[in-house]
N, C-alpha and C positions, 0 to 999 in steps of 0.2 A: 790353705796357705796363700791362695791367690789374692784375697783381700788384704792380708797382712803385707804381702809383697808390694801391692799397689801403694799402701800407705808409706812403706819404707821408701818407695820410689818418689813419692811426693816430697818427703823430707830431704831426699838427696838431690832434688831438683830435676829428676828425670822427667822427660816430657810425657805425661800420661793424661793430659787435659782432655783428650778425646774420650778416654774411659770415664774420667771424673764427670764430664758433662753428661754422658749417657747414664751413669749410675746415680748422678745427683750430687748436690753439695754435701750431703751427709757423709760422703766418703772422704771428704777432706778432714773430718773431725777425728781426733784421737782423744778418747776419753781417759787415757792414761796420762794426759798432760797434767803435770803438777803432783803426781802421786809418789814421787821419790822424797817423801817427807818424814820427819821425825820430830820429837819434842824439842830437840836442840837446834834444829835447822829445818825450816819448811821451804819447799819449792812449790807451794800451792795449797798443801793440806787438802787435796781433793781425793776423791775415789772414783773409780771407773763407773760413772753413773749411766745406767741403762734406763731411759725414761723418755716420756714425751715432754714437750715444752710446758713448763709450769705444772707438771703432773703431780697429783696428790701423793702417789707412792713412786719410789724409784727402786731399782734393784742393782745389786753390786756383789762381786765376789768379796770374800772376807778372809784376810790373812791374820788379823789380830784376834785376841781373845774376846769372848763376850764381854761387852761393856767398855772395851778399849776404844777411845775416840779415834785412834789411828787404825781405822778398820781395814785399810788396804795400804800396804807400803811396798813400793816397787822393788826394793832390795830384798824382800823376802821371797822364798821359793816354794812355799806351801800354802794351800788354800784349805780352810776348814768349814766353809759354808757359803751359800748364796743367799743373801739377805734381802728382805724388804727393808728399805732404808729411807731416812728422811734427814739425815744429819747435815746441818749447814755449817758446823764448825767442830773440829776435833776437840776443841776446848770445852764444848758443852755436851759431848757424847751424842747419843741418839735416842729415839723413842719409837714405840709401836713396832718393834723389830721381832721377826722370827726368821729362821733360816732353814734351808734344805741342803742336804749333803749326800751325794751318792757314795757307795762303797761296794767292794766285791769280796767274795770268798767267806768272810766272817763278819758278823755284825759288830760294828764299833760305834758306840754312841758318844763317848767322851770326846770333847772337842780336840784335845791334844792327840788322842789315839786315832781319830778318824781323818785328820788332815792328810792331804795328798800332795806330792811333789809335782811341779809343773815348770815349764820354761816359757818365757815371754815369746819365744819363737813360735810357740804353739798357741798363741793367744790372739784373738781379734777383739778390739774394743772400740765400738762405735755407739752412738746414741740409740740406734735402732736395733743393734744386734751385738751381743757379747758371746764369745765362744772360747773355750779352753779345752785342750786335750791333755789329760794328766799323763804322767810317766807310766802309769799302769794301764793306759789305753782307754779309760773312761773318758767320754766326751760330754761336756755340759754346754748347752746353748740357752740363751735367753733373748726374748723380744718383748718390748713393753707396751702397755696401754696406760691410760691415765690413772687407773685405780687397780691395776693388776699386771700380770705378766704371763707369757707363754714360755714354758721351759721344756727342754728335752734332754734326757739323760740316756746316753748310748753306752751300753755295757759291753765289754769284750766277750766274744763267744766262749762258752764252756765254763763261765764263772758265775757263781751265785751273785745275785743282783739286789743290793739293799739301798734303801733311801731313808734318811733320818731327818725328822722335823724337830728343830730345837726351839724351845719356848723362850730362850734368852734369859734375861736377868731378874725378872720379877714374877708376878702371878700370870699364869696362863692356863688355858683349858683346851682339851682336844677330844674329839669324838670321831671314831673310825667307823665307816659304813662300807665294809669290804664288798658287799654285793653291788652297791652302787658305785664302787671304785671312787670313794669320796672321803675326804677328811674335812671337818669343820672345827671351828674353835675361836679362841680369842687370845690376845696378849694384852698385858697392861705393864708396860715398862717405860721409863723416862722420868723426867723431873717435873714437879710442880703441877700435877694434874688435879682437876676437880674430882670429887667422888663420882663414880659411875663411868669414868673413862675406860673404854675398851676399844681395841681395834679388832673387829670381827673378821675372820677370814674363812674362805671356802675354797677347796681345790678338788678338781676332778682329774682322774687319770684315765688314759686310753688303753691300759693293759690290765689284765686281771691281777688282783692282789692275792698271792699265794699264802703268805703268812703275815702276821701283823702283831702289834703290841704297843704299849706305852712305856715311858721311862721318865726319869727326872734327872736334871743336870747338876744337882748338888753332890750326890754320892754316886750318880750314874747307875742307879738300880734299874733293872729292866723287868717288865711284866709282860710275858708272852700271852697272847690271846686276849689281853685287856682291850676293851673297846672305848674306854673313856677314862680321863684323869683330869683333875683340877687342883691347882696349888702352885707352889713355887717351882718354876722351871720345868713344868710338865711338857712333855713332847710325845711324839709318836714315831714308830719305825715300821717300814713295810719291806716285804721281800717279794720280788717278781720272778718270773721264770728266768733261768740262767741265760745270759747273753741278750737280754731284752733291750729294746729301744722304747723308752717310756716318755710320753708327752704328758705334761700336767698344765692345766689352766687354773690360775689362781687369781682371786680378787679379794679386796678387803673393804670394809666400811667402818666408819666411826659411829654410825647411827644404829645399825641392827644387823643380825644375821640375814634377815630377809633382804635388806638393802645390799649386802655383800653378794647375795645370789643374783640380784638385779644387776649390779655392776658387772658381774661376770657374764651374765647372759647378754647384756647390751654390748659389752666391749670385746668379748671373746667367743660368744656363742656360735657365730657362723664360721669360725676358723677351725678347720679340721687338721691343718698342719701349721707348724710354727712359721713356715715360710710366708703364709698368708698374713699372720700378725706382723711379721717383720716387714713385709712389703707395705702394709698400711702405715706402720711407724715411720718407715723411710719416706713415704709420701708426705706425711705430716711434717717431718723435719725438713724436707726439701722445700716445702712451701714456706715454713717459718724462716729458715736460713736464707731463702730467696728474697726476703724483704730487703736484703742488702746484697747486691751482686757486684763483685770486684773483678777488675780486669787489669792485666799487667802484673809486674812483680813475678817472682819465682813461684813454683808450685809449693815450696816450703813456706813462702810468705802467705799463700792462700790457706795452707794448713793451719798456720798460726792464727790467722784471722778467724777462720770458721770454728776452730777449736775454742777460741775465746768467745766467739758469738754464741756457740752452744752453751758454754758455762754461764754466760750472761742471760740465757733464756730459761733458766731453771727456777729462779727466785723472783718474787715470792711464790710459794707453792699454793695451788688450789687446795682448800680445805672444805670444799662443798661437794655435794653429790646431787644427782638428779633423781627425782621421784618417778613414779610410774607414768606421770604425765609429762615428764621432762622438765619439771620445775626445780630450781635450785633450792636446797636446804642443807643444814649442817648441824652437827653436834658442836656446840660452842666450847672451846677450851677455856673460856673465861668464866662462864657461870654453870657449865655442866648441863645445859638444857639444849633442846633442839629448836632451831629457829628457821624461818623462811629467809631465803636470800643467799648472798654470796659471802664467803669468808676466805681469807688468805693467811698464810703464816710462814714461818721459817725464814726470818730475815732479821738483821740488826741494823737499825736506821743510822747509827753512828758511822757505819761503813757505807751503806747503800744510798743515802740521800744524795751523795756527791755525783754519782754517774749512773748507777744501775737503775734507779727510778727515773731520772731524766731520759735514759734510753728507752725505758718502757713507755714513757709519756709520748715519745716521738713515734715509736713503732707499734705500740699496742694501746692506743688511747681508750678504746672501749673497755678493755680489761682494767686499765688504770683508773677509769671512772668508777668501776665497780669496787676497786680497792679503796677509794676514798670513802665510800659509804661503809665498807666493811670496817674501816678504822673507827668510824663514829659508832657503829654497832658494838664494837669491842669496848668503847668507852662506856656505853650504856650498860653493858653486861658486867664490867668489872670496876667501873669508876675511874678508869685511867685510860689515856691514849696509849697505844702500843709504842714501845721503843725497841724492844728486843723480844720478839715473839718466837717461841720454840716449844710447843705450839702456843702455850699460854704466855703471859707476860712475865719476863724475868727482870726487866729493868737494868740490863747490863750496860756497861760503858757509860758515856756521859751525854748530856744535851737532851733537848726535847724536840727531836727533828721531825716528828709527825707534822708539825706546822710547816716545815719546809716542803713536804710533799703536797699539802693542801695549797700553799701559795703557788708552787710551781705548776700544779695542775690548772689552777684557775687562770694564771697569766698566760697559759698555753691553750686556753679555750676548752679545757676539760671541766665542765661545770655541772657535774652530775649530783653534787652534794649541796647542802645548805651551808653557806659560808658562816652565817651567824652561829649556827650550831658548832661548827669547827672552832670559831674564835672563843666561844664560851668554854669549850673543852680545853683549849689551850690556856686560857686564863686560869682555869683551875690547876692545870699542870704547872704553870709558872709561879703559883702562889702557895704551893703545898709540897710536902715530901711524902711519897707513898711508902707502903710497907715493904717493898721489894728492893731492887738494886738502885745504884746511884742515879740512873736515868729514869726511874719511876717517880715522876715529879722532879723537884729540884733540891739537891743538897745545897745548903747555904743560901736559900732564896731570900731570907730576911736581910742578911748582910749584903747580898747583891743589890737589893733595893736601897738599903740605908747607906752603904758605903760606896756603892757604884762598882764593887768588885767582890768576889768571894775570897775571904782571907785564908792565908796559909801560915802556919800548919794546922789551923783549926779544922780545915777541910782538905782532904787529899785532892790532888789534881786541880787545885782551885783556879789557877790561871787559865788552864785549858777550859775549865767550866765557864769562867767569865767570858772568854772569847766566843764560845759556842752559844751561850745564853744570849749574848748580844746579837749574834747572827740570827738566832731563832726569833728574837724580839723584832728584828727587822722583817722577818717573814710574816709575823703577826701583823705588823704595821702595813706591810705590802698587801696582804689579803684584805685587811680592813679598808685601806685606801681604795683598792680596786673595786670594792663592793659598796663604797659610800657609807661606811660605818665609822662616823667621826669619834664616837666614844672609844672604841677599841684602837683606832689609829692614835688617839691621844695617849692612851695607856701605854702602848708598846713603843711609841716614839721616844719616850723618856729614857729608855735604857739601851737603845740600839747603837749608841756611841760609847758604851761602857768599855770597849776595848782600849780606849785612850787611857783609862785609869790603871792599866797594868803595863803600860809602856814606860820604860825608864830611859830618859834621854841621855843620862850619863854613861850608860853602857850600850845604848842602841838596841836593846832587846826587850821583849816581853819578859816580865819577872813576877815572882811571887811577892805578895805583901801581907803583913800581918794586920790585926784588927786596928792597930794604931797608925797604920799607913806606912810602916817601916818596910823597906825592901829586905828580902831574905839575905842573910849574910853569906859570905864566902861563895858568891855567885860564880859559876863557870858555865858558859853556854853549851858545852858538850856534855854536861851532866844530865843523865836521864832521870825521869821520875820526879818525885817531890811535887811541885805545883803543875807538872805536866803529865799527860797520859800517853804512855808508851812512846815517849819521845823526849826531846830536849828543846831548849830555847831556839835553836836554829830551825826546828821544824814548826813550832807554833808562832814564830815571827809573822807568818803569812796567813794566819787563820782569821782574816778580816774579810771574808768573802764579800760582804755587802758594801765595803767602802775602801777599795784599794787606793783610791785617790787620797782619802783621808790618811791612810797609812803612809803613803808617799810623802805627804806634808809633814807628818810626825817625824819621819826619818830624815828630813832635811832636803827634800826635793828629788827629782827624777834621777839625777846622777848618783846621789848617795844610795837611792833605792836599788838601782840596777847594779851598782858596785856590790851591794850586800847580796843581791841575787847571785851574782857571779861568784861570790865568796863561798856560797853553799857548795858549789862544784869544785872550786879550786883549793879550798882548805883541806887539811888532813882529815882522814876518816877516823878520827880519834873518838874513843868512847870512855866515859866515866859512868860506872854503873849506878851511882847514886843510891837512892832509897831502894832500888831493886836488890842491891847486895850482891849481885853477880850478873853475868851475861845472860840476857834473855834472847830468844831467837831473833827478835827484831833488830837487836844490836848486831848480832852475828851477820845477819843478812845485809845490813848497811855496810859493814866492813868488807864483806865479800864483793859487793857491787863495785867498790873502789871508785865511787863518784863523790868523794868528799863527804859532806854531811847530808847528801841527798839520800833519803831513806824511802824509796818508792815501795818497798815491801810492806809499808804501813800507810794508812790513809791520810794522816794530817797534812802531808806535804805533796800529795799527788796533783794538786792543782797549780803548784808553784811555778812550773816551767812556763805556764801561759801568762804569768803576770808581767812579763816584759812588754806585752801589748799595751799596758796601761802607762808605760813610761818611755815611749818613743824609741824602743829598741825591739820591735816585733820580730826581727830576723833571728834573735837569740831564742825566742820561743819556738821558732821553726826548727832551728838546729837541735835544741834539746829534746823536743818532742820526738823527732825522728831518732835521735840517739838512744833515748830511753826505750823506744819500741824495738829497735834493732839489737840493743845490748842485753835487755832484761827479759825478753819474751821469746819463746819458741813453742813448738807443738809437742815437745818431748816430755818425758817424765820429770825433767828439771825445768819445766817451761815457765815458771813464775819466780819472781824475786822475793817471795814471802807468802803469807796467807792470802789465798784468793778471795775469801770473805764474801760469800753469798752473791757472787756475780760482780762485785764492785771493781776488783782489779782487772777482771776481763772486760767490763764495760768501759773502763778507762781506755783500754787498748782499742776497742771497737770504735768509740767516738774519736779518739785521736787518729786512728787510721783513716777516718773520713776527712780529717783535717781540722777538727775543732773539738772543743771541750766545754762542759757546763761548769764554769768557774763559780757562778752564783745561781744555784737553783732557787727559784722564786722570781727570777728575771728571765725574760724571753729571749735571751741572747746566748749564743755559743761563740766562744773566743777561739780565734784561729791558732793552729799550730802549723803542721805541714802534712798534706795527704800522703798516705803510704802507697797508694796505687795510682796507676795512670788514669783509670776511670772507675768511678763508683756510682752505682745507680741505687737509690733508695726508693723502694716501692711502698708507698704510703697506704695506710688503711682507707683513706678517702678515694683511692683509685688513681691518684696522681703520682708522678715520678719526679724526683729531684736528682739531677745528675751532677756529679763533681768530676771535672776533667782536669788533669794535671799534665799539661803538655811538656814534654822533655823530662819528665820525672825519672829519677834514678837514685841510686844510693848516694851519689855525689851531688845531684841537683836537688837539694832539699829546700832551697830558698825561693820564696815567692817574689817574682819580678814584677808581676802585675796581675790584675784580676778583672774579670768581666762577669757581671750577673745579668743573665738574660739579654746579652748583647750590649750592655752599657758598662762603662768603666766603673770599677768598684774599689774604693780605697779604704774602706773600713776594715778594722781588725777583728770583726765579729760578723755574724749573720743572725738574723732574727728568726724565731720559730715560725712566724707567719710566712716568711719568705720560703721556708722549706715546704710548708703545707700547701702553698699555692702551686708547687711544682715549678720546674724550670731547670736552668743550667748555670752552674758556676764554673767558670774556666779560669784556671791558674796557669800562668806561664812560669815555669820553674827554671832555676839556674844554679850554678855552682858557687856563686858569690852573693852576699847579701845585697839587696836593694835598700840602701840606708836612707832613701828619701821618700819611701812609700809609707802611708798610714801614720803620718805624724801630726795631722791636724786634730784639734780638740774633738771634732765630731767623729773622728776615726776611732776614738778610744771607747772601750766598752763601759758599761754602766758602773757608776759609783754613787753613793749617797752624797758625798761632798762634791760640790761643783768644781769642774776643771777650770783652772785659771789660765 
């Protein structure tokens, strides 16, 4: 209970900083942040992830039925298992899952029958350690490694002690070796896998197995004394001496049973007690979270920051393993073969190109460089660049944002990959439609080239696609220009202004157009769907990441532009459900936020508050950035304003709390908002430090009065990546009223393709 009390104290603002500093930054993290979610309303759609940074496997308690994407919901009061998990979205479920669940007195294998009641007051949820004590006095603890976990089940004295292994939703196999206190096996569950996919697991117990057997979870039949089973939903059960305390070390591999054993030996072999594994995990997290050290603000502010930073540090997940010589290799989810090198998965670029990957590029450049090559290897193995990997390519959402990652990496000095190889892969992506979802290649690619836009209603979400294709083509142009490739620069430059073709001056909005160029009839900017993706015209008005100045010109100049920005917040939070036919959770969340048409719970508008910097009203970006952070985020179970989405919504908070944001990935600039803390130190991978000091910062003093970079006056509304990498100090003087004369020169404005007049 001490750890739980400490976290509650943090949220209440109780001064516990001495304890937190001694215990490390990991104690600020609440992995229950965002777990109070359901289909109709999401507050993050997260689960209490027990894992290491970017770990291949994670672990979590399970309140939902097998196969339910809402695997843990805070409002429920029963747990039915402790899962190996990988889920990055409730909407896409999970894969390679199996679970363990303790029980007493009588063997109960069925998931509804075996679930146990608990209270959140008896729960500790941190990245390095999860613990819950059930109402029947069974205690479960977990501590993570990259490819496994250390668990402990403590049973009440005088009660029979059972443990059930559930094979989850598809084919599984188990083998029990009671003499060696071991269970091994595999699971094969999830979507879109190549033949041969299995997640092999092995687990060792530290207590004698008294009785055992197998079972299956379709009819819940039990076979006593059976040592092996294979088929749909096969599992195992064990009985230990009454009142036992049982530790189990478990690890998994996508490559082979032998590699699973090696993973366990390497990551857990030396640990005799769970506390040892937990201490190592805490040390790893403290080092990772220590890449950004914040000072000032309340303890609750720090809890929010580090809880978000934790969530931003999970994706993309490592999908590679280390052989006996320590060399990386992996089972490819793309071609079903084993390859040498690095592979990563579990992310959707439509969400994460905006902030999560730029944050990785800043803090984890070596890993990010490996990721670039992994994307090209995926292209070689399946014929397409990734867009939504889980763990193979699903093609979900829209756009071809792998090129955004390539361009952003290159412009920021991460040059681990062959740029011509990336450009060729992107050209194929932009000129074909693949066999999977909308973002696997391009829907409407011919019309996009011929007409300059994707026509509606011939193609769903056509205006959103036009806008995002144009940005992606800019990224292709940018990478080609930076690497001196005139052919590709010429090819992609032809279409990067196509956003102009879906702007209707008569209404002042982006709109849908048919094949004949006619605007969609009965237009209403608050109507969702149709030519837009999970949003409306108010949201997609701003999706011209590459050319904000060009958008300003289209809209009639800076005053018209900022007036329209203001209207996003000042207008009514009205919703018309449009082609969705009913309220979807994104609509509900926008209405609940009560910030007009600003829908921060979904990605398309998340960069919008920073656009004031392009139109001579940067102080409004400062106000709105701080307001969004304060109003829509905290470290509780209700901590997000919508889907967290593979670290993106968390990364928005982390970057914004530093005082800037990546409006245009593919450009080496971060656009200013307002720093959330008095002092922030970024410990860079190159060994240098960049410090951001906000003198006089407070909840009222959100406005930048002046700035100094390394002792020299600094008037720009952005900072370059290279300035951060050099190390140094950026000092802001903060105040309660806007400085309306700062940052107004042409050279103070961030990048746009169109020249600033």
